VOGU-3710 file (C-alpha; in Angstrom, 3 decimals, decimal comma):
1> xxxxxxxxxx> -59,094/-70,074/-45,081  -61,781/-67,282/-45,315  -61,208/-63,681/-46,586  -61,084/-62,067/-43,061  -58,523/-64,829/-42,015  -56,479/-64,088/-45,132  -56,415/-60,463/-44,323  -55,624/-60,888/-40,888  -52,656/-63,360/-41,906  -51,206/-60,856/-44,104
11> xxxxxxxxxx> -51,334/-58,158/-41,197  -49,429/-60,686/-39,174  -46,963/-62,122/-41,603  -43,161/-62,243/-40,450  -41,266/-62,773/-43,468  -41,090/-63,373/-47,257  -41,846/-66,936/-46,891  -45,022/-66,237/-45,003  -46,002/-63,848/-47,840  -45,146/-66,311/-50,810
21> xxxxxxxxxx> -47,454/-68,939/-49,130  -50,139/-66,268/-48,734  -50,027/-65,542/-52,606  -51,266/-69,082/-53,280  -54,091/-68,767/-50,676  -55,099/-65,355/-52,032  -54,975/-66,747/-55,620  -57,359/-69,567/-54,827  -59,587/-67,225/-52,953  -59,960/-65,014/-55,715
31> xxxxxxxxxx> -61,600/-67,677/-57,860  -64,083/-68,291/-55,060  -64,904/-64,644/-54,256  -67,163/-62,210/-55,723  -68,272/-58,579/-55,372  -66,831/-56,787/-52,208  -65,165/-59,724/-51,002  -63,106/-60,102/-54,173  -62,182/-56,412/-54,101  -60,878/-57,155/-50,473
41> xxxxxxxxxx> -58,719/-60,146/-51,745  -57,534/-58,308/-54,756  -56,575/-55,378/-52,601  -54,608/-57,540/-49,905  -52,912/-59,523/-52,860  -51,731/-56,117/-54,269  -50,331/-55,294/-50,790  -48,711/-58,751/-50,419  -47,151/-58,451/-54,262  -45,906/-54,902/-53,083
51> xxxxxxxxxx> -44,343/-56,294/-50,113  -42,430/-58,808/-52,131  -41,550/-56,234/-54,672  -43,449/-57,913/-57,570  -44,478/-54,523/-58,490  -46,253/-55,438/-62,015  -48,272/-58,129/-60,099  -49,094/-55,567/-57,392  -50,324/-53,061/-60,075  -52,469/-55,295/-61,807
61> xxxxxxxxxx> -54,264/-56,617/-58,553  -54,835/-52,856/-57,398  -56,237/-51,959/-61,070  -58,480/-55,086/-61,032  -59,596/-53,917/-57,454  -60,200/-50,287/-58,794  -62,352/-51,535/-61,779  -64,199/-53,660/-59,545  -65,035/-51,124/-56,996  -65,693/-48,405/-59,658
71> xxxxxxxxxx> -68,455/-50,659/-61,110  -69,898/-51,455/-57,479  -69,833/-47,312/-56,822  -72,280/-47,001/-59,660  -74,841/-48,969/-57,876  -73,944/-48,233/-54,403  -72,034/-44,891/-53,763  -70,617/-46,110/-50,589  -68,165/-47,884/-52,217  -66,542/-44,881/-53,388
81> xxxxxxxxxx> -64,322/-45,055/-50,117  -62,808/-48,269/-51,760  -62,303/-46,676/-54,887  -60,380/-44,022/-53,046  -58,362/-46,494/-51,194  -57,424/-48,226/-54,357  -55,996/-44,954/-55,720  -54,264/-44,453/-52,825  -52,636/-47,821/-53,060  -51,878/-47,072/-56,637
91> xxxxxxxxxx> -50,203/-43,891/-55,935  -48,285/-45,517/-53,248  -46,904/-48,150/-55,600  -46,141/-45,580/-58,605  -44,237/-43,486/-56,134  -42,103/-46,744/-54,975  -41,095/-47,314/-58,617  -40,727/-43,616/-59,429  -43,431/-43,180/-61,830  -44,276/-39,828/-60,038
101> xxxxxxxxxx> -46,490/-38,532/-62,621  -48,707/-41,524/-62,414  -48,481/-41,144/-58,610  -49,702/-37,555/-58,576  -52,841/-38,612/-61,023  -53,730/-41,203/-58,632  -53,600/-39,238/-55,576  -55,231/-36,270/-57,025  -58,082/-38,553/-58,603  -58,584/-39,882/-55,048
111> xxxxxxxxxx> -59,050/-36,554/-53,551  -61,479/-35,487/-55,850  -63,568/-38,224/-54,856  -63,339/-37,918/-51,094  -66,209/-36,540/-49,084  -66,143/-34,532/-46,145  -67,189/-37,694/-43,988  -63,772/-39,211/-44,421  -61,266/-36,683/-43,159  -58,766/-39,298/-42,086
121> xxxxxxxxxx> -58,423/-41,066/-45,727  -58,157/-37,395/-47,133  -55,476/-36,589/-44,634  -53,582/-39,908/-45,495  -53,722/-38,870/-49,320  -52,497/-35,365/-48,532  -49,809/-36,717/-46,816  -48,632/-39,173/-49,284  -48,968/-36,445/-51,815  -46,962/-33,935/-49,797
131> xxxxxxxxxx> -44,332/-36,205/-49,145  -43,684/-37,065/-52,777  -43,293/-33,603/-53,512  -40,742/-33,023/-50,698  -38,789/-36,047/-52,200  -38,989/-34,305/-55,573  -37,822/-31,121/-53,640  -40,922/-28,981/-55,100  -40,931/-27,362/-51,856  -44,008/-25,028/-52,368
141> xxxxxxxxxx> -46,312/-28,103/-53,260  -45,114/-30,178/-50,641  -45,600/-27,356/-47,848  -49,226/-26,752/-49,254  -50,354/-30,341/-48,952  -48,751/-31,085/-45,795  -50,063/-28,207/-44,075  -53,611/-28,979/-45,329  -52,952/-32,577/-43,791  -51,690/-30,914/-40,487
151> xxxxxxxxxx> -54,732/-28,882/-40,287  -57,127/-31,891/-40,639  -54,890/-33,870/-37,812  -55,197/-30,916/-35,421  -59,143/-31,486/-35,692  -58,742/-35,130/-34,854  -56,210/-34,576/-32,197  -54,004/-37,284/-33,448  -50,800/-36,746/-31,464  -48,734/-38,787/-33,287
161> xxxxxxxxxx> -50,183/-37,832/-36,641  -49,642/-34,189/-35,915  -45,982/-34,881/-34,771  -45,342/-36,919/-37,917  -46,815/-34,273/-40,263  -44,775/-31,562/-38,469  -41,513/-33,944/-38,597  -42,459/-34,103/-42,586  -42,824/-30,277/-42,788  -39,240/-29,857/-41,012
171> xxxxxxxxxx> -37,906/-31,922/-43,691  -39,361/-29,719/-46,550  -37,856/-26,758/-44,605  -34,250/-28,273/-44,351  -34,287/-29,155/-48,075  -35,492/-25,787/-48,823  -32,667/-23,972/-46,532  -34,818/-22,789/-43,786  -33,045/-24,417/-41,178  -34,039/-22,510/-38,218
181> xxxxxxxxxx> -37,820/-23,249/-38,661  -36,964/-26,787/-39,332  -35,197/-27,090/-36,115  -38,046/-25,206/-34,038  -40,552/-27,627/-35,834  -38,769/-30,701/-35,130  -38,690/-29,898/-31,582  -42,556/-29,205/-31,558  -42,854/-32,838/-33,274  -41,084/-34,408/-30,785
191> xxxxxxxxxx> -43,140/-32,936/-27,814  -46,313/-33,869/-29,878  -45,261/-37,554/-30,275  -43,977/-38,144/-26,983  -47,316/-37,688/-25,640  -48,317/-41,166/-27,272  -44,973/-42,619/-26,694  -44,447/-44,547/-29,813  -40,708/-45,384/-30,084  -40,772/-45,612/-33,817
201> xxxxxxxxxx> -42,345/-42,349/-34,513  -40,136/-40,673/-31,689  -37,099/-42,264/-33,390  -37,922/-40,688/-36,867  -38,013/-37,135/-35,396  -34,859/-37,746/-33,362  -33,022/-38,815/-36,552  -34,014/-35,629/-38,139  -32,926/-33,581/-35,177  -29,317/-35,116/-35,015
211> xxxxxxxxxx> -27,907/-32,271/-37,434  -29,054/-29,618/-34,878  -27,339/-31,176/-31,765  -23,940/-30,855/-30,537  -21,691/-33,995/-29,789  -22,896/-34,704/-26,211  -26,628/-34,379/-27,424  -26,043/-36,872/-30,235  -24,541/-39,329/-28,001  -27,506/-39,186/-25,428
221> xxxxxxxxxx> -30,015/-39,564/-28,515  -28,245/-42,480/-29,997  -28,250/-44,174/-26,650  -31,767/-43,492/-26,219  -32,641/-44,686/-29,729  -30,600/-48,048/-28,805  -33,127/-48,922/-26,347  -36,111/-48,613/-28,545  -37,645/-51,775/-30,336  -38,695/-52,381/-33,870
231> xxxxxxxxxx> -36,714/-49,114/-35,147  -36,674/-49,077/-39,119  -33,687/-50,747/-40,643  -32,062/-47,233/-41,809  -32,022/-45,880/-38,431  -30,873/-49,082/-36,879  -27,808/-49,148/-39,471  -27,245/-45,599/-38,182  -27,229/-46,515/-34,447  -25,069/-49,428/-35,039
241> xxxxxxxxxx> -22,759/-47,343/-37,155  -22,350/-44,734/-34,490  -21,343/-47,687/-32,057  -18,910/-48,843/-34,469  -16,928/-45,490/-34,765  -16,954/-45,096/-30,999  -15,649/-48,732/-30,697  -12,965/-47,991/-33,434  -12,098/-44,874/-31,569  -11,649/-46,631/-28,231
251> xxxxxxxxxx> -9,891/-49,500/-29,611  -12,072/-52,200/-27,751  -12,089/-54,595/-30,779  -15,541/-54,958/-31,531  -15,751/-52,262/-34,274  -15,220/-54,784/-37,133  -18,441/-56,742/-36,251  -20,246/-53,573/-35,647  -19,204/-52,210/-39,087  -20,609/-55,766/-40,468
261> xxxxxxxxxx> -23,821/-55,391/-38,685  -24,350/-51,677/-39,851  -23,618/-52,788/-43,444  -25,983/-55,464/-43,405  -28,743/-53,403/-42,178  -28,033/-50,522/-44,399  -27,957/-52,661/-47,150  -31,473/-54,283/-46,542  -32,704/-50,709/-45,935  -31,493/-49,949/-49,265
271> xxxxxxxxxx> -32,502/-52,986/-51,230  -36,028/-53,536/-49,550  -37,305/-50,001/-49,423  -34,957/-47,900/-51,463  -33,875/-46,059/-48,268  -30,373/-44,264/-48,148  -28,931/-44,743/-44,708  -25,198/-44,955/-44,201  -22,583/-45,878/-46,856  -22,749/-49,678/-46,597
281> xxxxxxxxxx> -19,800/-49,930/-48,712  -17,625/-47,835/-46,552  -18,808/-50,034/-43,525  -17,718/-53,256/-45,730  -14,195/-51,521/-46,447  -13,814/-51,002/-42,608  -14,248/-54,826/-42,274  -12,314/-55,594/-45,161  -9,265/-53,485/-43,709  -9,484/-55,805/-40,541
291> xxxxxxxxxx> -8,828/-58,752/-42,311  -9,433/-62,390/-41,104  -12,791/-64,444/-41,721  -15,193/-61,475/-41,216  -13,014/-59,594/-43,858  -13,305/-62,189/-46,413  -17,088/-62,308/-46,109  -17,143/-58,524/-46,354  -15,153/-58,902/-49,595  -17,501/-61,422/-50,817
301> xxxxxxxxxx> -20,821/-59,179/-50,091  -19,040/-56,159/-51,714  -18,386/-57,930/-54,993  -21,854/-59,498/-54,925  -23,293/-55,832/-54,495  -21,127/-54,362/-56,977  -21,914/-57,027/-59,731  -25,654/-57,766/-59,088  -27,138/-54,429/-57,903  -24,692/-51,897/-59,061
311> xxxxxxxxxx> -24,430/-53,556/-62,486  -20,435/-53,978/-62,470  -19,897/-56,877/-64,762  -15,979/-56,395/-64,541  -16,204/-57,444/-60,971  -14,770/-61,170/-60,430  -16,789/-63,081/-57,533  -14,613/-64,869/-55,106  -17,055/-67,366/-53,100  -14,325/-68,997/-51,379
321> xxxxxxxxxx> -15,422/-67,544/-47,866  -17,792/-68,639/-45,388  -20,288/-66,016/-46,555  -19,835/-67,395/-50,268  -20,349/-71,112/-49,086  -23,536/-70,169/-47,264  -24,802/-68,164/-50,692  -23,993/-71,448/-52,629  -25,812/-73,516/-50,088  -29,024/-71,400/-50,292
331> xxxxxxxxxx> -28,978/-71,451/-53,935  -28,979/-75,207/-53,802  -31,958/-75,137/-51,622  -30,169/-76,249/-48,539  -30,907/-74,716/-45,106  -28,035/-72,880/-43,338  -27,327/-73,232/-39,620  -27,866/-69,839/-38,042  -25,618/-68,448/-35,230  -26,769/-65,519/-33,207
341> xxxxxxxxxx> -23,718/-63,531/-34,540  -24,397/-64,381/-38,130  -27,963/-63,352/-38,241  -27,662/-59,899/-40,192  -25,232/-61,527/-42,751  -27,501/-64,405/-43,154  -30,643/-62,177/-43,628  -28,530/-60,397/-46,411  -27,417/-63,653/-48,150  -31,107/-64,950/-48,079
351> xxxxxxxxxx> -32,379/-61,903/-49,918  -29,263/-61,956/-52,413  -30,082/-65,605/-53,134  -33,797/-64,967/-53,639  -32,813/-62,099/-55,879  -30,382/-64,128/-57,938  -33,010/-67,179/-58,382  -35,734/-64,616/-59,221  -33,674/-63,139/-62,053  -31,961/-66,352/-63,070
361> xxxx> -28,406/-64,919/-62,791  -25,533/-67,025/-63,204  -23,060/-67,493/-60,272  -20,220/-69,479/-60,276
//
């Protein structure tokens, strides 16, 4: 496989197993490549490690790429573009692992190197920096950098980018108690993004609009969101949770199934991306209350999460359930038959099995 094919394969990878295979290919290509081609392999390997949450390896790959491009830029300043890209990747990595001081340094170092010929690169870094400050509730700095990024977006005419920056600014205003301004800006963001018709971005704005809507409007938004494809996990969880509550209120008998699906989606959003969506433990409790086989599966999941993700060592595991048997089979390396109704549960069990094997955790 050539370097271009390796990068294309990463961009089209579907799951963790695809990424694990690409690690071997990338490490082999690394030995065969030099100069810019080696930098491209290092950067892509860093992205793969990042996606696999192998953060120390991702950091090493990004730092190696950074050092390589610094040397190349000393001979040809055109490579400064790639130095900036490496710093941006490092900033994103440090932000993900909550090393916010290191992230800030990487982003600001990158901003010092950008020239006027790369406004989109500057906009991406300003957006990342402003979004990080928003997470940290440093509202003044968040507003400063997001507004600067927004002004660049207006010059490029990118409706999606304009809408997302308005969306991020609205979040800053909401957290700063400026709710009236936030609601106005969110509606402006929705108008901008609907010009390009991208479901995922529209969904993100609609999600933030929910607190400003009455019950009838919320129901219409949820029905609209349900039709979108490729929603992020945290938002999919919210949509399913809304359906579960409606089903519970109407007593149509499918609420337990929907609560289980919502719990699985919300846990994956938390584990894979650190997103706080709905309370997946509450959803599991709802399934447990309903009893039956699904209730036993939910109890197994709840105890696994409490013990291995929340560190509660006093929890006694009970794997005498269908979910428990599937997990034990996965840990033995056996394939598990997938039924359509079990797909979300099996996705969670696969992730838990991978984490247990990676950490050599003991399980009964």
